[in-house]
C-alpha positions, 0 to 999 in steps of 0.5 A: 239437618242443621240451620245456621241460626240453630244450635245443632252441633253437626254442620253439613257443608258442600265445598265445591261439590264435596260434602263435609260434616263437622261440629260447630265447635270445630268451626268456631273455636278460632274467633273472628273467622269466616265460619263464625260469621257464617254460623252467626248469620252475619254472612248470607248463605246458600244451601244445596238440595240436601240442605248443606251450606254451599261454599264455592271454594277448592275442596282439596285445600279445604280438607287440609284447613278442616283437619287443622281446625280439628287437630291444630296440626298442618298436613302439607303433603302434596299441597301448594303452600301459597295456595293454602295460605291464600285459602286460609286468608279467605277463611280468616284463620289467622293462626294458620296464616301466621304459620304458613307465612313463617314457612314461606319466609324461611324459604325466602331470605331478605339476604337473598340466596347464594346468587345474591351479591349486593344491595345499593340503597336508594340515593337521596333525590336532588331537589329541583332548582331554578337553574334546572329549568334552563340550560345552555344548548349547543346547536349545530346547523347543517355543515356549519362548523361554528357552534352557536350557544343559545339559552333555551328550555331544556326539553323544547318541542316543535309539536304542540300535541297534548302530552296527556296519554290514555292508558291504551296508547302503545309503544307502537313506534320505538321508544314511545313515540306517538304514531305520526308525530315527531315527539315523545310524550311528557310522562314524568308526572306518571312515574314513581320518582325513585324508580330505577329506569335504566342501568349501564355498566362499564369496567367497575362503574355502574350508572343508574337513571331515575326519572329526573336524575342520574347517579354513578356507583364505583367498585373499590377493591377493598371497600366494595361499591360506593355512590360517587356522583349524582347529577342535578335535578333534571326537569325533563325525564331522563330517556337514555344514558351512556357511560364510559369509564375509560376515556383516552385523551389526544396523547393516548393517556387514560385520564381519571375522568369518566364520561356520563351522558343522558338524553331527553327528547333531542337534548343530550347532557354530558358530564366528566366525573372523576374517581373522587366524585368531582364532576363538571358539565362538559356541555348540553347538545341538541340533535334537533330530533329525538335521540333513540340511542345513546352510547360510546364508541371509544371516547366518542359519544354517539347519539342516533335517531331513527329519522336518520341523524347521527350526532358525535362528540369527540373527546379529542377535538371537543366538537359536536357534529351532526350528520344526516343519513338514511333512516336508521332501523338497527345498529351495532358496533365493532371496535371503532366501527359503527354499523347502521342498518337502514330502511332502504335495505343497505348497511353503512359503516362509519370508522370513528378512528378516521373522525374527525381527521378525514373530512369531506365537507365537514361530514362524517365518512359514511360508507355503504358496505352491503345492500340486501338482495331483496332490498328489505329493511335491515331490522337487526345487526350483529358484527363478529370480528374473528381473531387475526388470521393473516397479515392482511387483518381480520375476517369480518362476519356480519349477521343481519335480519330483515323486515320480511323475517330473513336472516343472512350472514355475510363475510368480508375477507381481508384480501378482498376489502375492496370488493365488499362482503360476500353473502355466505348463508340465508335462513328463512325460518321466521315469518315475522320481522327479525328483531334481534340477531347475534353472531358469536364464536359458536352460535347464531341466534335470531329473534322475531317479533312473534312472541320473541320467538328464538331460533339458534344454530351451531356455527362451524369454524375452521381456524377461527373462520366460519366454515361451510362444512358442515355449515350452520346446523339448527340447534334450538327453537323457543320463546322469550315471552314477555308480556310487558305492561304498556308502560308510559315511560319512553325509556322502558324498553331501553331499561328492560332489553332481554339480551342476549348478553355476554361476550361473543366468545363466551356463554350468552344469556337471555334475561326473561321478564314475563310481566312488567310488575314482577319481582323475578327474572328467568335467566336462560341460555341464549343458544338452547333456551335452558334455564340457568336460574331464577332470581327474585328481589330480596325485598319483594320490590318490583324489578323496573330495569336490569342489565348484565355487566362483567366487572373487572377483577381486583388488582390482586394476582389471579383475580378474574372478571366476574359477570353480574346481573344488576337489577333496578327496582321501583323503590330506588334500590339496585340489587346485584346477582352473581351470574358467574356462580349461577353458570358454574352451578348450572354446569355442575347440574349438567355433569350430574345429568339433571334434566334441564328446564326452559322458561317459566312452566305453565303453572309458573306462567299462570301465577305470574299472569295473576299479577296483571289484568289481561282484560283491561291492561295494555301490554306489548310482548315484543320490544319495539327498540331492538337489535343488539343495541337497538332497532327502530322497527315498528311492530304493531299488533292487534289487541287480545281480549282474554282473562285470567280465567281463560289461562286457568282453563288451559288445564295444564298441571304439574311442572313439565320441564318442557314448557314451550308446548304448554306456553304455545297453548296459552299463546294460541288462546290469545291468537284466537281472541285476536282473530275473533276481534278482527273478524268481528270488526271486518265482517260487521263493519260500522256496526261492529266498530260501534259495538266495540267503542267506535273507530277501530284505530281508537279501539286498538289504543284503548283495550287489550294486551298487546302480545 
């Protein structure tokens, strides 16, 4: 038996419980490796009962590495390439690492795969200027029609709460508001300055938000995408953006100016941008409360706050008006209508075509549409306008979800407009608050707060109208698991909404981002959960935001619109992916009878979770800003204490195509940890709280993944 310090030619090794015997020359012909250090005594070693040197590594992969050291050839049969490279790096065998890295690079091109469609270089960030610290803010007080222009700080706050944030603070209230406070935290200093935080698209324009400025790209028929406009440096962090590429004037003409809006706190900026890139600032407006949602309905800019305020700027009258309503928990748009789901269990609507021509004491015309039979909070809304079926007009179909987990469908007959919508169907399949709902031509999709659990139904229609025979039949049940890192930015949820995306008469998609710091996204069908494709950043950068947008075809005859996925990245770039081609390839696979896949398999999930530390990070699986557009539902969960070893202990191997059961096993482990933690606090009382670090509320803010 040879010792490390001896010159014997035979070396006996015990690698993970498996015995290997080889020569000293085989282990040391490659200089400066783990083995040369081990056999020279520079690394301390342990021996088993037989005297063999013990190495606590994978014996299966070590056998491949040992064969390479013997023959200088690589045998890759039934071996995971990335795992082999990881072990080769541990042993310091540089020649093998270079070969394996080259093999991996051949499979991952910097020019992307067949779905990659374009790369926007990061723009040059604007420099701060003295003028960026002070802006003219239009203030509207109550019902007074006079607008007072005052000079104030861009991001004024009423509260004096310390803006420092410990890592454990969660997005417990929608869009990053502190619990029991009236403000968001100033997190701009914590952001990467060129991180793309949000993306919005309209027609052939894309708007990208960075922490302190906004820019717009435009696609031209023959020359592709161009950076056309960039805002000035904004001292306050950009939290919401909106884009309107088709603005109608009072004489119903489409003008060349496009509208771009951004908000921070209660302040809203609005610009007009021409096709040539010229811009002018229309104004800076104040909603007086935090802006939770910002979007256009036609030519009107709408700002919503969950506290119950609606701000509207109209392009024809150039007026900014604020209306108080019931606290808002969800919303959706349909044509010129804005529908609001509210905390009191009622649904209201505002017809923007009647604003501001019909006024009642200078107020918006807010009309009650429907009241939930159980008076549950309306936490998700989706409106579907059927094709015109009679001279009286359209059927209006509305699906909504509640805080109790109920999903209801109501319909408005054109002949019974004065009587209000009628309750059509009720589903009670969720046990957690409904966070999203989508009613389309063929499907009804709902998502609840429990791990983004999705339920879908087939919708039966007769002459375009929803039918009771046989009615909505169950279709699928799956999860869009998203272990989102507890990002300090308040715009994280707005920039990483997982959908569903797509027109209501077309295939709709979920975009699944499993962990926050990842370079890949899973594209899944919203009706079945089947995987359409997986996209991976071409430069390896982290995907920080994304949106799905359908760009109009060129002016050439026969050109059709195409659907694209735009991904914003931590390095400031924007990448573009062709989802129309992805859907075509998926349909071709269906014809070839290839077995469909769902979300990430258990092995893929474990690899993704290796990128995060579940025991020390803070994470939330369920976005708190939710609904087809957004909801202000508060979702607060208990922390889970676990580690990557717990996930590896699942014991699931292979690429099982039905990964939902495997994923359930993973998530049940997290639930088990949550229950253990809660029981420890409840049973042990003050002693248990002290052992866990003091106050229970503080502990929830400090540790664990928020699932």
